[in-house]
C-alpha positions as CSV (number, residue, x, y, z in Angstrom):
1,X,-24.6,9.5,-9.9
2,X,-22.0,8.7,-7.2
3,X,-20.9,5.0,-6.9
4,X,-22.1,3.5,-4.0
5,X,-19.7,1.3,-2.1
6,X,-19.9,-2.5,-1.3
7,X,-22.4,-2.6,1.9
8,X,-20.7,-5.9,4.2
9,X,-23.5,-6.3,6.7
10,X,-22.4,-8.7,8.9
11,X,-20.2,-10.5,6.7
12,X,-16.7,-11.2,7.8
13,X,-14.4,-8.5,5.9
14,X,-10.7,-9.9,5.6
15,X,-9.2,-12.5,3.3
16,X,-7.6,-15.8,4.6
17,X,-5.5,-17.3,2.1
18,X,-3.4,-20.4,2.8
19,X,-1.3,-22.1,-0.3
20,X,1.3,-24.8,-0.5
21,X,2.7,-25.8,-3.8
22,X,6.1,-27.5,-4.7
23,X,7.9,-26.1,-7.8
24,X,10.9,-28.9,-7.9
25,X,13.4,-27.5,-5.3
26,X,11.4,-24.2,-5.1
27,X,8.1,-24.6,-2.3
28,X,5.7,-22.2,-1.7
29,X,4.3,-22.3,1.5
30,X,2.5,-18.4,2.5
31,X,-0.3,-18.3,4.7
32,X,-2.0,-14.9,6.3
33,X,-5.1,-13.0,6.7
34,X,-5.9,-9.2,5.9
35,X,-8.1,-7.0,6.8
36,X,-10.8,-5.3,4.1
37,X,-11.7,-3.0,2.3
38,X,-8.3,-1.3,1.6
39,X,-5.2,-2.2,-0.4
40,X,-3.0,-5.0,0.4
41,X,0.6,-4.9,-1.2
42,X,2.8,-8.2,-1.2
43,X,5.9,-7.0,-1.6
44,X,9.0,-9.1,-1.8
45,X,11.9,-9.9,-4.4
46,X,11.6,-11.6,-7.8
47,X,10.8,-15.1,-7.6
48,X,9.9,-15.0,-4.1
49,X,6.2,-16.1,-5.3
50,X,4.1,-13.0,-5.3
51,X,2.6,-13.9,-8.9
52,X,1.9,-17.1,-8.1
53,X,0.2,-15.9,-5.1
54,X,-1.7,-13.6,-7.1
55,X,-2.4,-16.5,-9.7
56,X,-4.3,-18.7,-6.9
57,X,-6.3,-15.7,-5.7
58,X,-7.5,-15.4,-9.4
59,X,-8.2,-19.0,-9.8
60,X,-6.1,-19.3,-13.0
61,X,-3.6,-21.8,-10.7
62,X,-4.2,-24.8,-8.4
63,X,-1.9,-25.6,-6.0
64,X,-1.4,-28.5,-3.9
65,X,-3.0,-27.2,-0.9
66,X,-4.7,-23.9,-1.0
67,X,-7.6,-22.0,0.7
68,X,-9.0,-18.9,-0.4
69,X,-11.8,-16.8,1.3
70,X,-12.9,-13.4,0.3
71,X,-15.2,-11.5,2.7
72,X,-16.7,-14.7,3.9
73,X,-16.6,-16.3,1.0
74,X,-14.7,-19.1,0.1
75,X,-13.7,-19.5,-3.5
76,X,-11.0,-22.3,-3.3
77,X,-10.7,-25.1,-0.8
78,X,-8.1,-28.1,-1.9
79,X,-9.6,-30.2,1.1
80,X,-13.7,-30.1,-0.1
81,X,-12.3,-30.1,-3.9
82,X,-14.2,-26.9,-4.3
83,X,-12.2,-24.6,-6.7
84,X,-14.3,-22.1,-8.5
85,X,-13.5,-21.0,-12.0
86,X,-12.1,-17.6,-12.7
87,X,-15.0,-16.2,-14.4
88,X,-17.0,-17.5,-11.0
89,X,-14.8,-15.6,-8.3
90,X,-16.1,-11.8,-9.3
91,X,-12.3,-11.1,-8.8
92,X,-10.7,-8.4,-11.5
93,X,-7.0,-9.1,-12.6
94,X,-4.6,-6.1,-14.3
95,X,-1.5,-7.5,-15.3
96,X,1.6,-4.8,-16.1
97,X,1.0,-4.9,-19.7
98,X,-2.6,-3.9,-19.6
99,X,-3.5,-6.2,-22.1
100,X,-6.0,-4.2,-24.2
101,X,-7.7,-5.3,-26.9
102,X,-5.7,-3.2,-29.7
103,X,-8.3,-3.4,-32.8
104,X,-11.1,-1.3,-30.2
105,X,-11.4,2.0,-28.8
106,X,-11.6,2.7,-25.5
107,X,-14.9,2.5,-24.8
108,X,-15.0,-0.9,-26.7
109,X,-12.4,-1.9,-23.8
110,X,-14.5,-0.6,-21.0
111,X,-18.1,-2.0,-22.7
112,X,-16.1,-5.4,-22.9
113,X,-15.5,-5.5,-19.1
114,X,-19.6,-5.3,-18.6
115,X,-20.3,-8.2,-20.5
116,X,-21.5,-10.9,-18.8
117,X,-21.0,-9.5,-15.8
118,X,-23.3,-9.8,-12.9
119,X,-25.7,-6.6,-11.4
120,X,-23.4,-4.2,-9.3
121,X,-22.9,-0.7,-8.1
122,X,-20.0,0.2,-11.0
123,X,-21.7,1.5,-13.5
124,X,-19.3,3.0,-16.8
125,X,-20.3,6.7,-16.6
126,X,-19.0,6.5,-13.2
127,X,-15.8,5.2,-13.5
128,X,-15.1,7.1,-16.6
129,X,-15.7,10.2,-14.5
130,X,-13.6,8.4,-11.7
131,X,-10.6,7.5,-13.7
132,X,-11.0,10.8,-15.9
133,X,-10.9,8.9,-19.0
134,X,-13.6,10.6,-20.6
135,X,-11.7,12.2,-23.0
136,X,-9.8,8.8,-24.3
137,X,-12.9,6.9,-25.2
138,X,-12.3,7.6,-29.0
139,X,-8.8,6.6,-29.0
140,X,-7.4,3.0,-29.7
141,X,-4.8,1.1,-26.7
142,X,-1.6,2.6,-29.1
143,X,-2.4,6.4,-29.0
144,X,-2.6,6.3,-25.2
145,X,0.8,6.5,-22.6
146,X,1.7,4.1,-20.3
147,X,-0.6,5.5,-17.6
148,X,-3.7,5.9,-19.6
149,X,-3.4,2.4,-20.7
150,X,-3.3,1.3,-16.9
151,X,-6.0,3.4,-16.0
152,X,-8.3,2.1,-18.9
153,X,-7.6,-1.5,-17.4
154,X,-8.6,-1.1,-14.3
155,X,-11.4,0.5,-15.6
156,X,-12.2,-2.4,-17.6
157,X,-11.6,-4.3,-14.9
158,X,-13.7,-2.6,-12.0
159,X,-17.0,-2.9,-14.5
160,X,-16.7,-6.6,-14.6
161,X,-18.5,-5.8,-10.9
162,X,-15.2,-7.8,-9.3
163,X,-15.8,-8.1,-4.9
164,X,-11.7,-8.0,-5.3
165,X,-9.2,-6.3,-7.6
166,X,-5.6,-7.9,-8.0
167,X,-2.6,-6.0,-9.6
168,X,0.0,-7.4,-10.7
169,X,3.1,-4.9,-10.6
170,X,0.5,-2.6,-13.1
171,X,3.1,0.5,-13.3
172,X,6.1,-1.7,-13.9
173,X,6.4,-0.9,-17.7
174,X,6.2,2.4,-17.0
175,X,8.2,5.7,-16.8
176,X,8.1,7.4,-13.1
177,X,6.4,10.1,-14.5
178,X,3.4,8.6,-15.5
179,X,3.2,6.0,-12.5
180,X,2.4,9.2,-10.4
181,X,-1.0,9.4,-12.5
182,X,-1.5,6.1,-11.4
183,X,-1.3,6.1,-7.4
184,X,-4.1,8.7,-6.8
185,X,-6.6,7.4,-8.9
186,X,-6.1,3.5,-7.0
187,X,-6.1,5.0,-3.5
188,X,-9.4,7.2,-4.8
189,X,-11.1,4.0,-6.1
190,X,-10.3,2.1,-2.9
191,X,-11.7,4.8,-0.7
192,X,-14.7,5.9,-2.8
193,X,-16.0,2.3,-4.1
194,X,-15.0,0.4,-0.9
195,X,-13.0,-2.2,-2.5
196,X,-10.6,-4.5,-1.8
197,X,-7.1,-4.8,-3.6
198,X,-4.6,-7.1,-3.6
199,X,-1.1,-4.9,-5.2
200,X,2.0,-7.1,-6.1
201,X,5.4,-5.5,-6.2
202,X,8.9,-5.5,-5.5
203,X,9.0,-1.5,-5.3
204,X,9.4,0.1,-1.9
205,X,7.6,3.3,-3.2
206,X,4.9,2.2,-4.9
207,X,4.2,0.1,-1.7
208,X,4.5,3.0,0.5
209,X,2.3,5.3,-1.4
210,X,-0.8,3.1,-1.6
211,X,-0.4,0.3,1.1
212,X,-2.8,0.2,4.1
213,X,-1.8,-3.5,4.8
214,X,1.6,-5.3,4.0
215,X,2.3,-9.3,2.9
216,X,6.4,-9.1,3.4
217,X,7.1,-12.3,1.2
218,X,10.2,-14.5,0.3
219,X,11.4,-17.6,-0.6
220,X,7.8,-18.6,-0.6
221,X,7.3,-17.8,2.8
222,X,5.5,-15.1,4.6
223,X,8.1,-13.1,6.8
224,X,5.4,-10.4,8.6
225,X,2.1,-8.9,7.1
226,X,0.3,-6.5,9.1
227,X,-0.7,-2.5,8.9
228,X,1.9,-0.8,6.8
229,X,3.3,1.8,9.8
230,X,4.0,-1.7,11.8
231,X,5.7,-3.2,9.2
232,X,7.8,-0.7,7.8
233,X,9.1,0.5,11.4
234,X,10.0,-3.1,12.4
235,X,13.8,-3.4,13.1
236,X,14.0,-6.9,12.6
237,X,12.2,-6.9,9.2
238,X,13.6,-6.1,5.5
239,X,11.6,-2.8,5.0
240,X,13.4,-1.1,8.3
241,X,17.2,-2.5,7.3
242,X,17.4,-0.9,3.8
243,X,19.3,2.4,3.4
244,X,15.9,4.2,2.5
245,X,14.2,2.9,5.8
246,X,11.0,5.5,7.0
247,X,8.1,5.4,8.8
248,X,4.8,6.0,7.2
249,X,1.6,7.4,8.6
250,X,-1.5,9.3,7.5
251,X,-2.4,12.4,9.4
252,X,-5.1,15.1,8.6
253,X,-4.6,18.8,7.6
254,X,-5.8,20.7,11.1
255,X,-4.5,24.2,10.4
256,X,-2.9,26.4,8.0
257,X,-0.5,29.5,8.8
258,X,0.5,31.5,5.8
259,X,2.5,33.9,7.8
260,X,4.6,31.3,9.1
261,X,4.1,29.3,5.5
262,X,3.3,26.2,7.5
263,X,1.1,23.5,7.6
264,X,0.0,21.7,11.1
265,X,-1.3,18.0,11.0
266,X,-2.7,16.1,13.4
267,X,-0.6,12.4,14.0
268,X,1.1,10.6,16.4
269,X,1.0,12.6,19.9
270,X,2.2,16.1,18.9
271,X,1.2,17.9,15.5
272,X,3.7,17.8,12.8
273,X,4.4,21.1,10.8
274,X,5.0,20.7,7.1
275,X,5.8,23.2,4.4
276,X,2.3,25.2,3.5
277,X,0.1,22.4,1.7
278,X,-2.7,23.7,-0.8
279,X,-5.1,21.5,0.7
280,X,-8.4,22.4,2.6
281,X,-8.4,21.7,6.6
282,X,-9.4,18.4,7.1
283,X,-8.0,16.8,4.0
284,X,-5.9,13.0,5.0
285,X,-2.4,13.2,3.6
286,X,-0.1,10.3,3.8
287,X,3.8,11.2,5.3
288,X,6.8,9.3,5.2
289,X,9.5,10.1,7.5
290,X,13.0,8.9,6.6
291,X,14.8,7.4,9.6
292,X,18.5,9.4,8.7
293,X,16.3,12.7,9.3
294,X,15.3,11.8,12.7
295,X,17.8,13.5,15.6
296,X,16.8,12.3,19.2
297,X,17.0,14.1,22.5
298,X,16.4,13.0,26.4
299,X,15.4,16.7,26.9
300,X,13.9,19.7,25.4
301,X,16.5,22.0,23.6
302,X,16.4,25.7,24.2
303,X,16.7,27.0,20.8
304,X,16.9,25.1,17.7
305,X,15.3,25.5,14.2
306,X,13.5,22.1,14.1
307,X,9.7,22.9,14.3
308,X,8.6,18.8,15.2
309,X,9.6,17.4,18.3
310,X,7.4,14.2,19.2
311,X,8.0,12.8,22.5
312,X,7.6,9.1,23.0
313,X,9.8,5.7,24.2
314,X,12.3,3.9,22.6
315,X,10.7,0.2,21.6
316,X,14.0,-1.6,20.4
317,X,17.7,-0.7,19.2
318,X,19.2,-2.5,16.4
319,X,22.5,-2.6,16.1
320,X,23.7,-2.1,12.0
321,X,26.9,-3.1,12.3
322,X,28.2,-2.8,8.3
323,X,26.6,0.6,8.4
324,X,28.1,1.4,11.6
325,X,24.8,2.8,12.8
326,X,22.1,1.9,15.2
327,X,18.2,1.7,14.3
328,X,16.1,3.2,16.8
329,X,12.4,1.9,17.0
330,X,10.0,4.8,19.1
331,X,6.6,4.3,20.0
332,X,4.6,7.8,19.9
333,X,0.8,6.8,21.0
334,X,-0.3,4.9,18.0
335,X,2.6,5.8,15.8
336,X,5.9,4.5,15.3
337,X,9.1,6.3,14.1
338,X,12.5,5.4,13.3
339,X,16.0,7.0,13.9
340,X,19.0,5.6,12.7
341,X,22.0,7.3,14.5
342,X,25.3,6.2,15.8
343,X,26.2,3.9,18.0
344,X,28.0,6.7,20.1
345,X,25.0,8.7,20.1
346,X,22.9,5.8,21.7
347,X,25.8,5.2,24.4
348,X,25.7,9.4,24.8
349,X,21.6,9.2,25.5
350,X,21.7,6.2,27.5
351,X,19.1,4.8,24.9
352,X,17.9,1.7,25.8
353,X,14.4,0.0,25.3
354,X,11.8,1.6,27.6
355,X,13.5,5.0,28.1
356,X,11.7,8.4,27.2
357,X,13.3,9.9,24.0
358,X,12.1,13.0,21.9
359,X,12.4,12.6,18.3
360,X,13.0,15.6,16.3
361,X,12.9,15.9,12.3
362,X,12.8,19.1,10.2
363,X,9.4,20.3,8.5
364,X,11.3,20.2,5.2
365,X,12.2,16.3,6.2
366,X,8.7,15.1,5.7
367,X,7.5,13.9,2.4
368,X,4.2,14.0,1.2
369,X,3.2,11.2,-0.7
């Protein structure tokens, strides 16, 4: 039986959150609105307040002032005295240590999620198949890998029929190889169930692999929030100021050229060519293009080995004094790219906001996430 996505009808489809609380010298003052469904990543360093936001959303922590609305349903509002208990919020929570019952089998752990659960569209067998854990049902948690334990923990949370899934650094205690098991399942759940998720992490790699929207949190305050492809390409924000700054966006496979060993993707204002992919035409993929891999030109070169040339407009240029570099933001249609070049290159090309430019990068430079 196929899983059914949540039907929203005329309901508001967003998560609105406003929190204010003081912990001695540390003050939390957070507010953001993100669209649903999709995966929203709350990103920031340790101590930024990420887990506190998650705890308040789940109903495990009541701030001095707070209002939380999930798809038109208010679950907490301190001004009116409303603060629903965790079990009444229909919010699933997955921690970084899985927290499975060690004396129970995987099947029993999953069944526990169904206890006292309201009626919903998420069925036991559907979740087992979607998370690919049918072969794990007889085992106990001690006989599972870290990635397998987290998939079971996600399954148990889903079987409680939540309207929102919260994940608190769910792969922090898992090695890199096992982490790669988790990400495809989370994306599959978000796509198949159309279930909103809030994912807390301080890892850029995790964020770029799963996020639709991003909330940048630092020192208890929101620095910025919005779609990943916009937040990640703003030179005035921390993500673009990192050594590994990159543009992340989605594209769709439009064609394969086996003779050239290339796959064509539809994205931005021009096609993007990457090394031949095994996926069929029409498949949507997520790309990551590092700023250091992008070259700039003001006119088409006559002969060059670079396959990808995307025309655009310079949006902004940020001086990076310590790096002896300049970060150039380029807009092409609805997409934004980053290029990290020398100040001499900016001067030599006479680049300035509003100037036309061609962003060029090798097929081998594009990372498929």
